[in-house]
PyMOL Python script that loads the backbone (N, CA, C, O; Angstrom):
from pymol import cmd

cmd.read_pdbstr("""\
ATOM      1  N   MET A   1      -2.774   4.001  89.815  1.00  0.00           N
ATOM      2  CA  MET A   1      -2.875   3.643  91.205  1.00  0.00           C
ATOM      3  C   MET A   1      -3.164   4.854  92.077  1.00  0.00           C
ATOM      4  O   MET A   1      -3.910   4.756  93.051  1.00  0.00           O
ATOM      5  N   GLY A   2      -2.584   5.981  91.737  1.00  0.00           N
ATOM      6  CA  GLY A   2      -2.787   7.168  92.544  1.00  0.00           C
ATOM      7  C   GLY A   2      -4.231   7.634  92.550  1.00  0.00           C
ATOM      8  O   GLY A   2      -4.703   8.209  93.531  1.00  0.00           O
ATOM      9  N   ILE A   3      -4.923   7.386  91.461  1.00  0.00           N
ATOM     10  CA  ILE A   3      -6.325   7.795  91.363  1.00  0.00           C
ATOM     11  C   ILE A   3      -7.194   6.935  92.264  1.00  0.00           C
ATOM     12  O   ILE A   3      -8.239   7.389  92.732  1.00  0.00           O
ATOM     13  N   VAL A   4      -6.777   5.699  92.512  1.00  0.00           N
ATOM     14  CA  VAL A   4      -7.588   4.768  93.278  1.00  0.00           C
ATOM     15  C   VAL A   4      -7.207   4.726  94.754  1.00  0.00           C
ATOM     16  O   VAL A   4      -8.085   4.666  95.615  1.00  0.00           O
ATOM     17  N   MET A   5      -5.923   4.756  95.057  1.00  0.00           N
ATOM     18  CA  MET A   5      -5.478   4.482  96.431  1.00  0.00           C
ATOM     19  C   MET A   5      -5.930   5.528  97.457  1.00  0.00           C
ATOM     20  O   MET A   5      -6.427   5.161  98.521  1.00  0.00           O
ATOM     21  N   ALA A   6      -5.770   6.791  97.165  1.00  0.00           N
ATOM     22  CA  ALA A   6      -6.156   7.819  98.144  1.00  0.00           C
ATOM     23  C   ALA A   6      -7.661   7.817  98.419  1.00  0.00           C
ATOM     24  O   ALA A   6      -8.055   7.812  99.585  1.00  0.00           O
ATOM     25  N   PRO A   7      -8.515   7.821  97.394  1.00  0.00           N
ATOM     26  CA  PRO A   7      -9.950   7.769  97.690  1.00  0.00           C
ATOM     27  C   PRO A   7     -10.366   6.460  98.372  1.00  0.00           C
ATOM     28  O   PRO A   7     -11.264   6.450  99.213  1.00  0.00           O
ATOM     29  N   LEU A   8      -9.711   5.368  98.005  1.00  0.00           N
ATOM     30  CA  LEU A   8     -10.049   4.091  98.629  1.00  0.00           C
ATOM     31  C   LEU A   8      -9.715   4.125 100.114  1.00  0.00           C
ATOM     32  O   LEU A   8     -10.501   3.663 100.941  1.00  0.00           O
ATOM     33  N   THR A   9      -8.570   4.661 100.450  1.00  0.00           N
ATOM     34  CA  THR A   9      -8.175   4.773 101.851  1.00  0.00           C
ATOM     35  C   THR A   9      -9.165   5.642 102.617  1.00  0.00           C
ATOM     36  O   THR A   9      -9.583   5.288 103.719  1.00  0.00           O
ATOM     37  N   SER A  10      -9.535   6.765 102.042  1.00  0.00           N
ATOM     38  CA  SER A  10     -10.510   7.652 102.695  1.00  0.00           C
ATOM     39  C   SER A  10     -11.854   6.967 102.871  1.00  0.00           C
ATOM     40  O   SER A  10     -12.484   7.100 103.920  1.00  0.00           O
ATOM     41  N   THR A  11     -12.296   6.241 101.863  1.00  0.00           N
ATOM     42  CA  THR A  11     -13.594   5.568 101.926  1.00  0.00           C
ATOM     43  C   THR A  11     -13.597   4.475 102.986  1.00  0.00           C
ATOM     44  O   THR A  11     -14.557   4.342 103.744  1.00  0.00           O
ATOM     45  N   VAL A  12     -12.534   3.702 103.037  1.00  0.00           N
ATOM     46  CA  VAL A  12     -12.468   2.594 103.978  1.00  0.00           C
ATOM     47  C   VAL A  12     -12.378   3.097 105.423  1.00  0.00           C
ATOM     48  O   VAL A  12     -12.985   2.514 106.321  1.00  0.00           O
ATOM     49  N   LEU A  13     -11.636   4.157 105.644  1.00  0.00           N
ATOM     50  CA  LEU A  13     -11.402   4.628 107.009  1.00  0.00           C
ATOM     51  C   LEU A  13     -12.375   5.705 107.472  1.00  0.00           C
ATOM     52  O   LEU A  13     -12.305   6.119 108.630  1.00  0.00           O
ATOM     53  N   ALA A  14     -13.261   6.167 106.632  1.00  0.00           N
ATOM     54  CA  ALA A  14     -14.111   7.329 106.933  1.00  0.00           C
ATOM     55  C   ALA A  14     -15.018   7.140 108.143  1.00  0.00           C
ATOM     56  O   ALA A  14     -15.135   8.046 108.967  1.00  0.00           O
ATOM     57  N   ASP A  15     -15.647   6.004 108.264  1.00  0.00           N
ATOM     58  CA  ASP A  15     -16.651   5.831 109.314  1.00  0.00           C
ATOM     59  C   ASP A  15     -16.147   5.080 110.540  1.00  0.00           C
ATOM     60  O   ASP A  15     -16.944   4.659 111.379  1.00  0.00           O
ATOM     61  N   LEU A  16     -14.854   4.911 110.648  1.00  0.00           N
ATOM     62  CA  LEU A  16     -14.306   4.179 111.792  1.00  0.00           C
ATOM     63  C   LEU A  16     -14.116   5.088 112.992  1.00  0.00           C
ATOM     64  O   LEU A  16     -13.879   6.289 112.864  1.00  0.00           O
ATOM     65  N   SER A  17     -14.224   4.488 114.140  1.00  0.00           N
ATOM     66  CA  SER A  17     -13.943   5.253 115.354  1.00  0.00           C
ATOM     67  C   SER A  17     -12.437   5.476 115.434  1.00  0.00           C
ATOM     68  O   SER A  17     -11.662   4.661 114.932  1.00  0.00           O
ATOM     69  N   PRO A  18     -12.018   6.571 116.061  1.00  0.00           N
ATOM     70  CA  PRO A  18     -10.578   6.830 116.193  1.00  0.00           C
ATOM     71  C   PRO A  18      -9.830   5.693 116.890  1.00  0.00           C
ATOM     72  O   PRO A  18      -8.645   5.476 116.637  1.00  0.00           O
ATOM     73  N   ARG A  19     -10.517   4.981 117.752  1.00  0.00           N
ATOM     74  CA  ARG A  19      -9.910   3.866 118.480  1.00  0.00           C
ATOM     75  C   ARG A  19      -9.483   2.740 117.544  1.00  0.00           C
ATOM     76  O   ARG A  19      -8.493   2.057 117.805  1.00  0.00           O
ATOM     77  N   ARG A  20     -10.223   2.545 116.461  1.00  0.00           N
ATOM     78  CA  ARG A  20      -9.930   1.448 115.524  1.00  0.00           C
ATOM     79  C   ARG A  20      -9.225   1.907 114.255  1.00  0.00           C
ATOM     80  O   ARG A  20      -8.839   1.071 113.438  1.00  0.00           O
ATOM     81  N   ALA A  21      -9.051   3.179 114.072  1.00  0.00           N
ATOM     82  CA  ALA A  21      -8.491   3.709 112.830  1.00  0.00           C
ATOM     83  C   ALA A  21      -7.060   3.232 112.579  1.00  0.00           C
ATOM     84  O   ALA A  21      -6.713   2.908 111.443  1.00  0.00           O
ATOM     85  N   GLY A  22      -6.244   3.184 113.597  1.00  0.00           N
ATOM     86  CA  GLY A  22      -4.856   2.754 113.430  1.00  0.00           C
ATOM     87  C   GLY A  22      -4.756   1.304 112.985  1.00  0.00           C
ATOM     88  O   GLY A  22      -3.980   0.973 112.089  1.00  0.00           O
ATOM     89  N   THR A  23      -5.541   0.446 113.612  1.00  0.00           N
ATOM     90  CA  THR A  23      -5.551  -0.967 113.233  1.00  0.00           C
ATOM     91  C   THR A  23      -6.058  -1.144 111.815  1.00  0.00           C
ATOM     92  O   THR A  23      -5.474  -1.890 111.029  1.00  0.00           O
ATOM     93  N   ALA A  24      -7.137  -0.465 111.489  1.00  0.00           N
ATOM     94  CA  ALA A  24      -7.705  -0.577 110.144  1.00  0.00           C
ATOM     95  C   ALA A  24      -6.743  -0.055 109.092  1.00  0.00           C
ATOM     96  O   ALA A  24      -6.636  -0.640 108.014  1.00  0.00           O
ATOM     97  N   ALA A  25      -6.044   1.031 109.381  1.00  0.00           N
ATOM     98  CA  ALA A  25      -5.075   1.576 108.426  1.00  0.00           C
ATOM     99  C   ALA A  25      -3.932   0.590 108.200  1.00  0.00           C
ATOM    100  O   ALA A  25      -3.460   0.432 107.074  1.00  0.00           O
ATOM    101  N   GLY A  26      -3.490  -0.071 109.263  1.00  0.00           N
ATOM    102  CA  GLY A  26      -2.442  -1.073 109.124  1.00  0.00           C
ATOM    103  C   GLY A  26      -2.881  -2.267 108.306  1.00  0.00           C
ATOM    104  O   GLY A  26      -2.135  -2.753 107.456  1.00  0.00           O
ATOM    105  N   VAL A  27      -4.089  -2.741 108.557  1.00  0.00           N
ATOM    106  CA  VAL A  27      -4.626  -3.868 107.792  1.00  0.00           C
ATOM    107  C   VAL A  27      -4.798  -3.470 106.323  1.00  0.00           C
ATOM    108  O   VAL A  27      -4.449  -4.239 105.427  1.00  0.00           O
ATOM    109  N   LEU A  28      -5.330  -2.282 106.078  1.00  0.00           N
ATOM    110  CA  LEU A  28      -5.520  -1.816 104.709  1.00  0.00           C
ATOM    111  C   LEU A  28      -4.191  -1.722 103.974  1.00  0.00           C
ATOM    112  O   LEU A  28      -4.088  -2.147 102.823  1.00  0.00           O
ATOM    113  N   SER A  29      -3.187  -1.177 104.620  1.00  0.00           N
ATOM    114  CA  SER A  29      -1.867  -1.062 104.008  1.00  0.00           C
ATOM    115  C   SER A  29      -1.283  -2.432 103.683  1.00  0.00           C
ATOM    116  O   SER A  29      -0.702  -2.628 102.615  1.00  0.00           O
ATOM    117  N   SER A  30      -1.436  -3.372 104.599  1.00  0.00           N
ATOM    118  CA  SER A  30      -0.928  -4.735 104.370  1.00  0.00           C
ATOM    119  C   SER A  30      -1.637  -5.404 103.203  1.00  0.00           C
ATOM    120  O   SER A  30      -1.000  -6.044 102.366  1.00  0.00           O
ATOM    121  N   VAL A  31      -2.948  -5.256 103.147  1.00  0.00           N
ATOM    122  CA  VAL A  31      -3.720  -5.860 102.054  1.00  0.00           C
ATOM    123  C   VAL A  31      -3.340  -5.225 100.720  1.00  0.00           C
ATOM    124  O   VAL A  31      -3.257  -5.925  99.712  1.00  0.00           O
ATOM    125  N   GLN A  32      -3.109  -3.921 100.695  1.00  0.00           N
ATOM    126  CA  GLN A  32      -2.688  -3.259  99.463  1.00  0.00           C
ATOM    127  C   GLN A  32      -1.333  -3.781  99.000  1.00  0.00           C
ATOM    128  O   GLN A  32      -1.136  -4.017  97.808  1.00  0.00           O
ATOM    129  N   GLN A  33      -0.399  -3.962  99.931  1.00  0.00           N
ATOM    130  CA  GLN A  33       0.924  -4.468  99.573  1.00  0.00           C
ATOM    131  C   GLN A  33       0.846  -5.889  99.030  1.00  0.00           C
ATOM    132  O   GLN A  33       1.497  -6.207  98.035  1.00  0.00           O
ATOM    133  N   VAL A  34       0.064  -6.737  99.668  1.00  0.00           N
ATOM    134  CA  VAL A  34      -0.097  -8.112  99.194  1.00  0.00           C
ATOM    135  C   VAL A  34      -0.763  -8.113  97.819  1.00  0.00           C
ATOM    136  O   VAL A  34      -0.349  -8.856  96.929  1.00  0.00           O
ATOM    137  N   GLY A  35      -1.785  -7.288  97.645  1.00  0.00           N
ATOM    138  CA  GLY A  35      -2.459  -7.193  96.350  1.00  0.00           C
ATOM    139  C   GLY A  35      -1.518  -6.733  95.250  1.00  0.00           C
ATOM    140  O   GLY A  35      -1.552  -7.264  94.140  1.00  0.00           O
ATOM    141  N   ASN A  36      -0.677  -5.748  95.549  1.00  0.00           N
ATOM    142  CA  ASN A  36       0.297  -5.282  94.558  1.00  0.00           C
ATOM    143  C   ASN A  36       1.271  -6.394  94.194  1.00  0.00           C
ATOM    144  O   ASN A  36       1.576  -6.585  93.016  1.00  0.00           O
ATOM    145  N   ALA A  37       1.762  -7.129  95.184  1.00  0.00           N
ATOM    146  CA  ALA A  37       2.718  -8.211  94.924  1.00  0.00           C
ATOM    147  C   ALA A  37       2.088  -9.321  94.086  1.00  0.00           C
ATOM    148  O   ALA A  37       2.707  -9.834  93.154  1.00  0.00           O
ATOM    149  N   VAL A  38       0.855  -9.686  94.425  1.00  0.00           N
ATOM    150  CA  VAL A  38       0.166 -10.730  93.659  1.00  0.00           C
ATOM    151  C   VAL A  38      -0.095 -10.253  92.232  1.00  0.00           C
ATOM    152  O   VAL A  38       0.068 -11.020  91.283  1.00  0.00           O
ATOM    153  N   GLY A  39      -0.497  -8.999  92.073  1.00  0.00           N
ATOM    154  CA  GLY A  39      -0.738  -8.451  90.736  1.00  0.00           C
ATOM    155  C   GLY A  39       0.505  -8.463  89.868  1.00  0.00           C
ATOM    156  O   GLY A  39       0.448  -8.843  88.698  1.00  0.00           O
ATOM    157  N   VAL A  40       1.630  -8.046  90.439  1.00  0.00           N
ATOM    158  CA  VAL A  40       2.892  -8.065  89.684  1.00  0.00           C
ATOM    159  C   VAL A  40       3.275  -9.501  89.340  1.00  0.00           C
ATOM    160  O   VAL A  40       3.748  -9.769  88.236  1.00  0.00           O
ATOM    161  N   ALA A  41       3.073 -10.416  90.270  1.00  0.00           N
ATOM    162  CA  ALA A  41       3.409 -11.819  90.013  1.00  0.00           C
ATOM    163  C   ALA A  41       2.558 -12.397  88.885  1.00  0.00           C
ATOM    164  O   ALA A  41       3.079 -13.084  88.007  1.00  0.00           O
ATOM    165  N   VAL A  42       1.257 -12.123  88.904  1.00  0.00           N
ATOM    166  CA  VAL A  42       0.368 -12.660  87.866  1.00  0.00           C
ATOM    167  C   VAL A  42       0.727 -12.098  86.500  1.00  0.00           C
ATOM    168  O   VAL A  42       0.826 -12.844  85.526  1.00  0.00           O
ATOM    169  N   ILE A  43       0.924 -10.786  86.422  1.00  0.00           N
ATOM    170  CA  ILE A  43       1.287 -10.194  85.131  1.00  0.00           C
ATOM    171  C   ILE A  43       2.665 -10.676  84.691  1.00  0.00           C
ATOM    172  O   ILE A  43       2.898 -10.867  83.498  1.00  0.00           O
ATOM    173  N   GLY A  44       3.577 -10.873  85.634  1.00  0.00           N
ATOM    174  CA  GLY A  44       4.898 -11.409  85.307  1.00  0.00           C
ATOM    175  C   GLY A  44       4.813 -12.810  84.739  1.00  0.00           C
ATOM    176  O   GLY A  44       5.517 -13.138  83.785  1.00  0.00           O
ATOM    177  N   ILE A  45       3.956 -13.642  85.316  1.00  0.00           N
ATOM    178  CA  ILE A  45       3.760 -15.002  84.801  1.00  0.00           C
ATOM    179  C   ILE A  45       3.242 -14.957  83.375  1.00  0.00           C
ATOM    180  O   ILE A  45       3.727 -15.686  82.509  1.00  0.00           O
ATOM    181  N   VAL A  46       2.254 -14.098  83.130  1.00  0.00           N
ATOM    182  CA  VAL A  46       1.703 -13.974  81.769  1.00  0.00           C
ATOM    183  C   VAL A  46       2.770 -13.451  80.814  1.00  0.00           C
ATOM    184  O   VAL A  46       2.962 -14.003  79.731  1.00  0.00           O
ATOM    185  N   PHE A  47       3.462 -12.389  81.215  1.00  0.00           N
ATOM    186  CA  PHE A  47       4.445 -11.754  80.339  1.00  0.00           C
ATOM    187  C   PHE A  47       5.581 -12.707  79.993  1.00  0.00           C
ATOM    188  O   PHE A  47       5.874 -12.927  78.818  1.00  0.00           O
ATOM    189  N   TYR A  48       6.221 -13.271  81.013  1.00  0.00           N
ATOM    190  CA  TYR A  48       7.374 -14.126  80.749  1.00  0.00           C
ATOM    191  C   TYR A  48       6.967 -15.473  80.163  1.00  0.00           C
ATOM    192  O   TYR A  48       7.755 -16.103  79.458  1.00  0.00           O
ATOM    193  N   GLY A  49       5.750 -15.919  80.446  1.00  0.00           N
ATOM    194  CA  GLY A  49       5.250 -17.125  79.793  1.00  0.00           C
ATOM    195  C   GLY A  49       5.053 -16.908  78.310  1.00  0.00           C
ATOM    196  O   GLY A  49       5.337 -17.795  77.505  1.00  0.00           O
ATOM    197  N   ALA A  50       4.568 -15.732  77.942  1.00  0.00           N
ATOM    198  CA  ALA A  50       4.371 -15.414  76.521  1.00  0.00           C
ATOM    199  C   ALA A  50       5.688 -15.108  75.831  1.00  0.00           C
ATOM    200  O   ALA A  50       5.833 -15.372  74.637  1.00  0.00           O
ATOM    201  N   ALA A  51       6.654 -14.555  76.561  1.00  0.00           N
ATOM    202  CA  ALA A  51       7.947 -14.225  75.959  1.00  0.00           C
ATOM    203  C   ALA A  51       8.746 -15.482  75.655  1.00  0.00           C
ATOM    204  O   ALA A  51       9.525 -15.513  74.702  1.00  0.00           O
ATOM    205  N   GLY A  52       8.553 -16.509  76.458  1.00  0.00           N
ATOM    206  CA  GLY A  52       9.296 -17.743  76.240  1.00  0.00           C
ATOM    207  C   GLY A  52      10.784 -17.523  76.403  1.00  0.00           C
ATOM    208  O   GLY A  52      11.224 -16.798  77.295  1.00  0.00           O
ATOM    209  N   SER A  53      11.550 -18.150  75.540  1.00  0.00           N
ATOM    210  CA  SER A  53      13.005 -18.030  75.628  1.00  0.00           C
ATOM    211  C   SER A  53      13.528 -16.827  74.852  1.00  0.00           C
ATOM    212  O   SER A  53      14.707 -16.490  74.961  1.00  0.00           O
ATOM    213  N   ALA A  54      12.680 -16.183  74.080  1.00  0.00           N
ATOM    214  CA  ALA A  54      13.108 -15.003  73.320  1.00  0.00           C
ATOM    215  C   ALA A  54      13.101 -13.797  74.246  1.00  0.00           C
ATOM    216  O   ALA A  54      12.045 -13.404  74.740  1.00  0.00           O
ATOM    217  N   HIS A  55      14.254 -13.212  74.485  1.00  0.00           N
ATOM    218  CA  HIS A  55      14.351 -12.081  75.405  1.00  0.00           C
ATOM    219  C   HIS A  55      14.546 -10.759  74.683  1.00  0.00           C
ATOM    220  O   HIS A  55      14.886  -9.757  75.311  1.00  0.00           O
ATOM    221  N   ALA A  56      14.340 -10.743  73.404  1.00  0.00           N
ATOM    222  CA  ALA A  56      14.487  -9.489  72.662  1.00  0.00           C
ATOM    223  C   ALA A  56      13.570  -9.525  71.450  1.00  0.00           C
ATOM    224  O   ALA A  56      13.123 -10.585  71.014  1.00  0.00           O
ATOM    225  N   GLY A  57      13.306  -8.355  70.927  1.00  0.00           N
ATOM    226  CA  GLY A  57      12.574  -8.230  69.670  1.00  0.00           C
ATOM    227  C   GLY A  57      11.153  -8.725  69.726  1.00  0.00           C
ATOM    228  O   GLY A  57      10.368  -8.296  70.572  1.00  0.00           O
ATOM    229  N   ALA A  58      10.821  -9.625  68.828  1.00  0.00           N
ATOM    230  CA  ALA A  58       9.447 -10.072  68.632  1.00  0.00           C
ATOM    231  C   ALA A  58       8.880 -10.775  69.864  1.00  0.00           C
ATOM    232  O   ALA A  58       7.681 -10.677  70.127  1.00  0.00           O
ATOM    233  N   GLY A  59       9.721 -11.485  70.626  1.00  0.00           N
ATOM    234  CA  GLY A  59       9.225 -12.166  71.820  1.00  0.00           C
ATOM    235  C   GLY A  59       8.707 -11.200  72.866  1.00  0.00           C
ATOM    236  O   GLY A  59       7.686 -11.455  73.504  1.00  0.00           O
ATOM    237  N   ILE A  60       9.404 -10.096  73.041  1.00  0.00           N
ATOM    238  CA  ILE A  60       8.986  -9.089  74.013  1.00  0.00           C
ATOM    239  C   ILE A  60       7.716  -8.387  73.543  1.00  0.00           C
ATOM    240  O   ILE A  60       6.822  -8.114  74.343  1.00  0.00           O
ATOM    241  N   VAL A  61       7.639  -8.098  72.260  1.00  0.00           N
ATOM    242  CA  VAL A  61       6.432  -7.464  71.704  1.00  0.00           C
ATOM    243  C   VAL A  61       5.237  -8.384  71.897  1.00  0.00           C
ATOM    244  O   VAL A  61       4.166  -7.935  72.306  1.00  0.00           O
ATOM    245  N   HIS A  62       5.412  -9.665  71.608  1.00  0.00           N
ATOM    246  CA  HIS A  62       4.327 -10.630  71.793  1.00  0.00           C
ATOM    247  C   HIS A  62       3.922 -10.718  73.268  1.00  0.00           C
ATOM    248  O   HIS A  62       2.734 -10.778  73.583  1.00  0.00           O
ATOM    249  N   ALA A  63       4.907 -10.725  74.166  1.00  0.00           N
ATOM    250  CA  ALA A  63       4.623 -10.798  75.597  1.00  0.00           C
ATOM    251  C   ALA A  63       3.838  -9.568  76.063  1.00  0.00           C
ATOM    252  O   ALA A  63       2.905  -9.688  76.857  1.00  0.00           O
ATOM    253  N   PHE A  64       4.215  -8.398  75.573  1.00  0.00           N
ATOM    254  CA  PHE A  64       3.495  -7.174  75.919  1.00  0.00           C
ATOM    255  C   PHE A  64       2.056  -7.248  75.433  1.00  0.00           C
ATOM    256  O   PHE A  64       1.123  -6.914  76.163  1.00  0.00           O
ATOM    257  N   GLN A  65       1.886  -7.693  74.186  1.00  0.00           N
ATOM    258  CA  GLN A  65       0.540  -7.804  73.616  1.00  0.00           C
ATOM    259  C   GLN A  65      -0.302  -8.828  74.376  1.00  0.00           C
ATOM    260  O   GLN A  65      -1.515  -8.662  74.495  1.00  0.00           O
ATOM    261  N   ALA A  66       0.325  -9.873  74.884  1.00  0.00           N
ATOM    262  CA  ALA A  66      -0.406 -10.879  75.657  1.00  0.00           C
ATOM    263  C   ALA A  66      -0.774 -10.355  77.042  1.00  0.00           C
ATOM    264  O   ALA A  66      -1.794 -10.759  77.601  1.00  0.00           O
ATOM    265  N   SER A  67       0.038  -9.466  77.599  1.00  0.00           N
ATOM    266  CA  SER A  67      -0.192  -8.957  78.954  1.00  0.00           C
ATOM    267  C   SER A  67      -1.230  -7.849  79.018  1.00  0.00           C
ATOM    268  O   SER A  67      -1.957  -7.744  80.006  1.00  0.00           O
ATOM    269  N   VAL A  68      -1.311  -7.026  77.989  1.00  0.00           N
ATOM    270  CA  VAL A  68      -2.195  -5.858  78.017  1.00  0.00           C
ATOM    271  C   VAL A  68      -3.657  -6.221  78.260  1.00  0.00           C
ATOM    272  O   VAL A  68      -4.305  -5.538  79.053  1.00  0.00           O
ATOM    273  N   PRO A  69      -4.219  -7.261  77.626  1.00  0.00           N
ATOM    274  CA  PRO A  69      -5.629  -7.581  77.930  1.00  0.00           C
ATOM    275  C   PRO A  69      -5.874  -7.910  79.404  1.00  0.00           C
ATOM    276  O   PRO A  69      -6.932  -7.586  79.943  1.00  0.00           O
ATOM    277  N   TYR A  70      -4.913  -8.545  80.049  1.00  0.00           N
ATOM    278  CA  TYR A  70      -5.069  -8.839  81.477  1.00  0.00           C
ATOM    279  C   TYR A  70      -5.045  -7.550  82.299  1.00  0.00           C
ATOM    280  O   TYR A  70      -5.838  -7.388  83.226  1.00  0.00           O
ATOM    281  N   LEU A  71      -4.145  -6.646  81.963  1.00  0.00           N
ATOM    282  CA  LEU A  71      -4.084  -5.371  82.669  1.00  0.00           C
ATOM    283  C   LEU A  71      -5.379  -4.581  82.492  1.00  0.00           C
ATOM    284  O   LEU A  71      -5.893  -4.006  83.452  1.00  0.00           O
ATOM    285  N   VAL A  72      -5.900  -4.553  81.282  1.00  0.00           N
ATOM    286  CA  VAL A  72      -7.165  -3.862  81.012  1.00  0.00           C
ATOM    287  C   VAL A  72      -8.311  -4.537  81.773  1.00  0.00           C
ATOM    288  O   VAL A  72      -9.173  -3.866  82.339  1.00  0.00           O
ATOM    289  N   GLY A  73      -8.305  -5.861  81.776  1.00  0.00           N
ATOM    290  CA  GLY A  73      -9.340  -6.600  82.509  1.00  0.00           C
ATOM    291  C   GLY A  73      -9.320  -6.305  83.994  1.00  0.00           C
ATOM    292  O   GLY A  73     -10.370  -6.121  84.609  1.00  0.00           O
ATOM    293  N   PHE A  74      -8.110  -6.257  84.583  1.00  0.00           N
ATOM    294  CA  PHE A  74      -7.994  -5.916  85.996  1.00  0.00           C
ATOM    295  C   PHE A  74      -8.473  -4.496  86.265  1.00  0.00           C
ATOM    296  O   PHE A  74      -9.135  -4.241  87.271  1.00  0.00           O
ATOM    297  N   ALA A  75      -8.140  -3.570  85.363  1.00  0.00           N
ATOM    298  CA  ALA A  75      -8.575  -2.175  85.530  1.00  0.00           C
ATOM    299  C   ALA A  75     -10.098  -2.072  85.475  1.00  0.00           C
ATOM    300  O   ALA A  75     -10.700  -1.337  86.257  1.00  0.00           O
ATOM    301  N   ILE A  76     -10.712  -2.797  84.565  1.00  0.00           N
ATOM    302  CA  ILE A  76     -12.182  -2.788  84.460  1.00  0.00           C
ATOM    303  C   ILE A  76     -12.800  -3.409  85.713  1.00  0.00           C
ATOM    304  O   ILE A  76     -13.793  -2.902  86.235  1.00  0.00           O
ATOM    305  N   ALA A  77     -12.214  -4.506  86.193  1.00  0.00           N
ATOM    306  CA  ALA A  77     -12.732  -5.145  87.404  1.00  0.00           C
ATOM    307  C   ALA A  77     -12.665  -4.201  88.595  1.00  0.00           C
ATOM    308  O   ALA A  77     -13.600  -4.143  89.394  1.00  0.00           O
ATOM    309  N   VAL A  78     -11.567  -3.461  88.721  1.00  0.00           N
ATOM    310  CA  VAL A  78     -11.439  -2.494  89.826  1.00  0.00           C
ATOM    311  C   VAL A  78     -12.482  -1.393  89.680  1.00  0.00           C
ATOM    312  O   VAL A  78     -13.092  -0.980  90.666  1.00  0.00           O
ATOM    313  N   ALA A  79     -12.690  -0.913  88.450  1.00  0.00           N
ATOM    314  CA  ALA A  79     -13.686   0.146  88.231  1.00  0.00           C
ATOM    315  C   ALA A  79     -15.082  -0.333  88.618  1.00  0.00           C
ATOM    316  O   ALA A  79     -15.865   0.432  89.180  1.00  0.00           O
ATOM    317  N   VAL A  80     -15.393  -1.572  88.325  1.00  0.00           N
ATOM    318  CA  VAL A  80     -16.709  -2.123  88.690  1.00  0.00           C
ATOM    319  C   VAL A  80     -16.803  -2.302  90.208  1.00  0.00           C
ATOM    320  O   VAL A  80     -17.818  -1.952  90.810  1.00  0.00           O
ATOM    321  N   LEU A  81     -15.761  -2.838  90.819  1.00  0.00           N
ATOM    322  CA  LEU A  81     -15.787  -3.065  92.264  1.00  0.00           C
ATOM    323  C   LEU A  81     -15.847  -1.767  93.058  1.00  0.00           C
ATOM    324  O   LEU A  81     -16.458  -1.722  94.125  1.00  0.00           O
ATOM    325  N   VAL A  82     -15.224  -0.719  92.550  1.00  0.00           N
ATOM    326  CA  VAL A  82     -15.273   0.579  93.235  1.00  0.00           C
ATOM    327  C   VAL A  82     -16.710   1.089  93.307  1.00  0.00           C
ATOM    328  O   VAL A  82     -17.081   1.764  94.268  1.00  0.00           O
ATOM    329  N   GLN A  83     -17.508   0.777  92.315  1.00  0.00           N
ATOM    330  CA  GLN A  83     -18.907   1.210  92.325  1.00  0.00           C
ATOM    331  C   GLN A  83     -19.702   0.539  93.443  1.00  0.00           C
ATOM    332  O   GLN A  83     -20.748   1.044  93.851  1.00  0.00           O
ATOM    333  N   LEU A  84     -19.213  -0.586  93.933  1.00  0.00           N
ATOM    334  CA  LEU A  84     -19.906  -1.302  95.000  1.00  0.00           C
ATOM    335  C   LEU A  84     -19.553  -0.787  96.395  1.00  0.00           C
ATOM    336  O   LEU A  84     -20.196  -1.164  97.375  1.00  0.00           O
ATOM    337  N   LEU A  85     -18.540   0.069  96.490  1.00  0.00           N
ATOM    338  CA  LEU A  85     -18.168   0.631  97.784  1.00  0.00           C
ATOM    339  C   LEU A  85     -19.272   1.544  98.305  1.00  0.00           C
ATOM    340  O   LEU A  85     -19.940   2.215  97.519  1.00  0.00           O
ATOM    341  N   PRO A  86     -19.466   1.576  99.598  1.00  0.00           N
ATOM    342  CA  PRO A  86     -20.486   2.462 100.151  1.00  0.00           C
ATOM    343  C   PRO A  86     -20.109   3.922  99.929  1.00  0.00           C
ATOM    344  O   PRO A  86     -18.939   4.294 100.007  1.00  0.00           O
ATOM    345  N   ARG A  87     -21.097   4.723  99.657  1.00  0.00           N
ATOM    346  CA  ARG A  87     -20.876   6.147  99.457  1.00  0.00           C
ATOM    347  C   ARG A  87     -20.816   6.839 100.816  1.00  0.00           C
ATOM    348  O   ARG A  87     -21.649   6.591 101.688  1.00  0.00           O
ATOM    349  N   HIS A  88     -19.837   7.697 100.981  1.00  0.00           N
ATOM    350  CA  HIS A  88     -19.689   8.431 102.233  1.00  0.00           C
ATOM    351  C   HIS A  88     -20.311   9.806 102.056  1.00  0.00           C
ATOM    352  O   HIS A  88     -19.907  10.571 101.181  1.00  0.00           O
ATOM    353  N   ARG A  89     -21.281  10.110 102.878  1.00  0.00           N
ATOM    354  CA  ARG A  89     -21.938  11.423 102.795  1.00  0.00           C
ATOM    355  C   ARG A  89     -21.225  12.402 103.701  1.00  0.00           C
ATOM    356  O   ARG A  89     -20.969  12.118 104.871  1.00  0.00           O
ATOM    357  N   ARG A  90     -20.914  13.541 103.152  1.00  0.00           N
ATOM    358  CA  ARG A  90     -20.285  14.598 103.954  1.00  0.00           C
ATOM    359  C   ARG A  90     -21.350  15.476 104.576  1.00  0.00           C
ATOM    360  O   ARG A  90     -22.394  15.752 103.986  1.00  0.00           O
ATOM    361  N   GLY A  91     -21.053  15.893 105.758  1.00  0.00           N
ATOM    362  CA  GLY A  91     -21.988  16.834 106.357  1.00  0.00           C
ATOM    363  C   GLY A  91     -22.561  16.426 107.647  1.00  0.00           C
ATOM    364  O   GLY A  91     -23.361  17.160 108.226  1.00  0.00           O
TER     365      GLY A  91
END
""", "prot")
cmd.dss("prot")
cmd.show_as("cartoon", "prot")
cmd.util.cbc("prot")
cmd.orient("prot")
């Protein structure tokens, strides 16, 4: 997350006028928080759905194995979407 959040914030806020920067920063922060909550909820649904009633041993291993492809898929989707962000030219 640290690799993505700081550059994303800079990219989103780079070309805004100072008058709108505060509002945009607040909206961006809110959207990030909602996105984090939804992401944790989705992975939690997958993990605990795969774990079933087994809360130790093989059930947890199976749940982890079921969750990892979703996490990798989300990471790949973010990497692709980041490429669509406008490039900010310095200078």
